[in-house]
Phi, psi and omega in degrees: 000153174285154168220163185301339181254359186287324179218142175294152174077353182259095176269187184297320182294311181292324177301316179296317179298319178296315179299321181298334180254015174086012176260101192257340184225163174304323178296319176302316181297315180296320179290327180286321182089156185302304186296316180293324178297317179296318179298321178294317178295318183298333179297336179244351183218099183291352179273355178300129190214196182305315182299319178292320178301315178295322178298316179297316180297316178299320178299316180297320180281347181080026181228161172295144184298334178297336184266006176297148179294153178301322181296316180292321177300319179294320176300319180293321176298317180295322177302312180299319179297319181293335179263005182055041178255125179297146177295325183244128181298336178295331176297326179284317186288328186275020182308000000 
């Protein structure tokens, strides 16, 4: 199970979202991968966005999401673009 200290970036809200999609442990998250975890969350939560994607990636790497490399952040942005997912959830909500 996740705990507030088990992985960086995983607070109670994100932990609940992960549990809702069957990602119950840090190992589950690592096996699922950043992008697939976001897609699973996005299936039930349309506000899942770039910040959450970075949080997941940081958790997998064991670092705060602010410390992700510029290259990895750009890869994550490109992933969202290929899936037509807005970087900011407000872009989706303000239609």
